[in-house]
C-alpha positions in Angstrom: -21.8 -5.8 -0.3 -20.8 -6.4 -3.7 -17.3 -5.9 -4.7 -17.1 -4.0 -8.2 -13.4 -5.0 -9.5 -11.5 -4.4 -12.6 -8.7 -6.6 -14.0 -5.4 -4.9 -16.0 -3.0 -7.2 -17.4 -1.5 -7.6 -20.9 -1.4 -11.2 -20.7 -5.1 -12.5 -22.0 -4.6 -15.7 -20.3 -3.7 -13.8 -16.9 -7.1 -12.2 -17.5 -8.8 -15.2 -18.3 -7.7 -16.9 -15.4 -8.2 -14.1 -12.5 -12.0 -14.1 -14.4 -12.3 -17.4 -13.6 -10.5 -17.3 -9.9 -13.3 -14.6 -9.2 -16.1 -15.7 -10.7 -16.2 -18.2 -8.1 -16.8 -15.7 -5.4 -20.1 -14.5 -4.8 -19.1 -11.3 -3.5 -16.8 -10.1 -6.1 -18.0 -8.9 -9.5 -15.8 -8.3 -12.4 -17.0 -5.1 -13.9 -14.5 -5.0 -16.5 -10.6 -5.7 -18.3 -8.0 -3.9 -19.7 -4.3 -5.0 -21.7 -2.8 -1.8 -20.2 -2.5 1.2 -18.0 -3.8 3.8 -20.8 -6.8 2.2 -20.6 -7.5 2.8 -16.7 -8.4 6.2 -16.2 -11.4 5.7 -19.0 -12.1 2.4 -17.3 -12.4 3.7 -14.1 -14.6 6.8 -15.0 -16.9 4.1 -17.1 -17.1 1.3 -14.7 -16.9 3.0 -11.4 -15.0 -0.5 -9.5 -13.8 -0.7 -6.0 -10.5 -2.5 -6.7 -8.1 -2.7 -9.4 -6.4 -5.3 -9.8 -3.1 -4.2 -11.6 -0.2 -5.5 -13.3 3.2 -4.1 -13.2 4.4 -4.6 -16.4 2.5 -3.4 -19.5 3.9 -2.2 -23.2 2.6 1.6 -23.4 2.0 2.2 -19.7 3.1 0.1 -17.0 1.0 -0.3 -13.8 3.3 1.9 -12.0 2.2 5.0 -13.9 -1.3 3.9 -13.9 -1.4 3.7 -10.5 0.4 7.0 -9.5 -2.3 8.9 -12.1 -4.8 7.0 -10.3 -4.5 7.2 -6.7 -3.7 11.3 -7.4 -7.7 11.7 -8.3 -10.4 11.9 -5.5 -12.5 9.2 -4.7 -9.9 6.7 -6.4 -10.6 3.0 -6.1 -8.5 0.9 -4.3 -5.1 -0.4 -6.0 -3.5 -4.1 -5.8 -1.0 -4.4 -8.0 0.5 -8.1 -9.5 4.0 -8.7 -9.1 6.7 -11.4 -8.8 8.3 -9.3 -6.2 11.9 -9.4 -7.6 11.8 -6.1 -8.2 11.4 -4.1 -4.7 11.8 -0.9 -6.2 8.8 -1.3 -8.4 7.2 -2.6 -5.2 8.1 0.6 -3.1 7.3 2.9 -5.9 3.6 1.4 -6.2 3.0 1.7 -2.5 4.5 5.3 -2.4 1.9 5.9 -5.4 -1.3 4.5 -2.9 -1.3 1.2 -3.5 -3.2 -0.8 -1.1 -0.8 -3.5 -1.3 0.3 -6.3 -3.6 -0.2 -10.2 -4.4 2.8 -12.5 -6.5 1.3 -13.7 -9.5 1.7 -17.3 -8.1 0.0 -16.7 -4.8 -2.8 -19.3 -4.4 -5.9 -18.4 -5.8 -8.5 -18.5 -2.7 -5.4 -16.1 -1.5 -5.7 -13.4 -4.1 -9.6 -13.3 -3.7 -8.8 -12.9 0.1 -6.7 -9.7 -0.7 -9.4 -8.1 -2.9 -11.9 -8.5 0.0 -9.3 -7.1 2.9 -8.6 -4.1 0.6 -11.9 -3.3 -0.3 -12.4 -3.1 3.4 -9.8 -0.7 4.0 -7.1 -3.4 5.0 -4.0 -3.1 3.1 -2.8 -6.4 2.0 0.9 -5.7 3.8 2.2 -7.9 6.8 4.6 -6.1 9.3 7.0 -8.8 8.2 6.6 -7.6 4.4 7.3 -3.6 5.7 10.3 -4.8 7.4 11.4 -6.4 4.3 10.9 -3.3 2.3 12.2 -0.9 4.6 15.4 -3.4 4.6 15.3 -2.8 1.1 15.5 1.0 1.0 18.1 0.9 3.9 20.4 -1.2 1.9 20.2 0.2 -1.9 21.3 4.3 -1.6 22.4 3.8 2.0 20.4 4.6 5.5 20.4 8.6 4.6 17.6 9.7 2.4 18.7 12.6 -0.2 18.3 16.0 1.9 15.7 17.2 -0.5 14.0 14.4 0.1 14.5 14.5 3.7 13.1 17.8 4.2 9.9 17.5 2.5 9.6 14.7 4.7 10.1 16.3 7.9 7.7 19.1 6.7 5.0 17.0 6.4 5.2 15.1 9.3 5.6 18.6 11.1 1.7 18.2 12.0 1.8 14.9 14.0 1.6 15.4 17.8 4.4 14.0 19.8 2.5 10.2 20.7 1.5 10.3 17.2 4.9 11.0 15.8 6.6 8.1 18.3 3.8 5.6 16.7 4.6 6.8 13.1 8.5 5.9 14.0 7.2 2.2 15.4 5.0 2.2 11.7 8.2 2.7 10.2 10.0 -0.3 11.7 7.1 -2.4 10.4 6.3 -3.2 14.1 2.4 -4.3 14.7 0.1 -2.6 16.7 0.6 -5.0 19.6 4.3 -4.6 19.4 3.6 -0.7 19.3 1.2 -1.0 22.2 3.9 -2.6 24.2 6.7 -0.7 23.3 4.9 2.8 24.5 2.7 1.4 27.0 -0.7 2.3 25.3 -3.4 -0.1 24.7 -4.0 -1.5 20.9 -6.9 0.0 20.0 -5.4 3.7 21.6 -2.7 2.4 19.0 -5.2 1.9 15.8 -6.8 5.2 17.2 -3.2 7.0 16.3 -2.8 5.5 13.0 -5.9 6.3 12.0 -5.0 10.2 12.8 -1.7 9.9 11.0 -2.9 8.7 7.9 -5.9 11.2 8.3 -3.1 14.1 9.0 -0.8 13.5 6.4 -3.3 11.7 3.2 -2.2 9.0 3.3 -3.6 5.4 2.3 -1.9 2.9 4.4 1.0 2.3 7.4 3.3 1.3 4.8 3.0 5.1 2.9 3.7 5.9 7.0 6.8 3.6 7.2 8.1 4.7 3.6 7.8 8.7 4.8 9.3 8.0 8.2 12.3 6.7 6.6 12.7 9.4 4.3 12.6 11.6 6.9 15.3 10.0 8.5 13.6 9.4 11.8 15.9 7.8 14.8 15.0 4.7 15.9 12.6 4.4 18.5 14.1 1.9 21.5 12.2 -0.9 22.8 10.5 0.0 26.2 10.4 3.9 25.5 7.3 5.4 27.1 7.7 8.8 25.1 6.0 11.7 26.4 
C-alpha cells in the first residue's frame, strides 16, 4: 500500500528537506505541501492524504489549531506533529486533539520515515517512556488534581467502561506497556490489547496517550503493583 503524505510547514527549506527525504521511500508518496494551517482543510479535501506531517509554529493558523479542526472531522487522516519537544504543553494539546504522535525536527531521516509508516499502520508514535514524561509534566504544572469541571467531564466519559477496562485504562495512564499491564493485572498481553482496543472504541479516542490524558483528567487513583482487579 502506498501511503499518501501531506506536508505542512511554513519553512520552504524544511519542506524541501522533507520532500527529498521521503523521495527515497517507495511506499510513501507526497501528494502535496502547505505553508500554513489555514490551508489544511482544502488540501485534505482535494488530496485525500493518509497522513499529515504538521509543523506546530506557523504564522496564521498554527499546527495545533489545524490539528484540532482536522481531527474533529469524520474520516480524518492521521496527524504527526513536528516539534522541538521543548514545549510540552503544545505537545499535550496536539495529542488531546487527536494527533497520532510527534517527531522532533532533528530526528534522523530514517526514523521520521518510519514514524509515518507506523502511524499509517495505526500504531501511534509514542512510547511508554514518552507517555510517562508527558504525564509527569501534566502533574508538575498545575498540581496533580485537575480542575473540577474537567474532572467531572472526564469521569462522565469513562463511565461506560467495564471494571476491567477501567483498570487497564488506569494502567495506560501510568504509561505502562502492554506487557507491564498484563503482569500487573494477571492477564495475557493479547487480552490487554483487546481491552485497549475496546476502550478506544467506547471512548471515541485515537490512541493510548489520549486514554492516559483522560485518566489523568479524571483524577483516577493509581493502580498498585500486583493488583488483580475484579
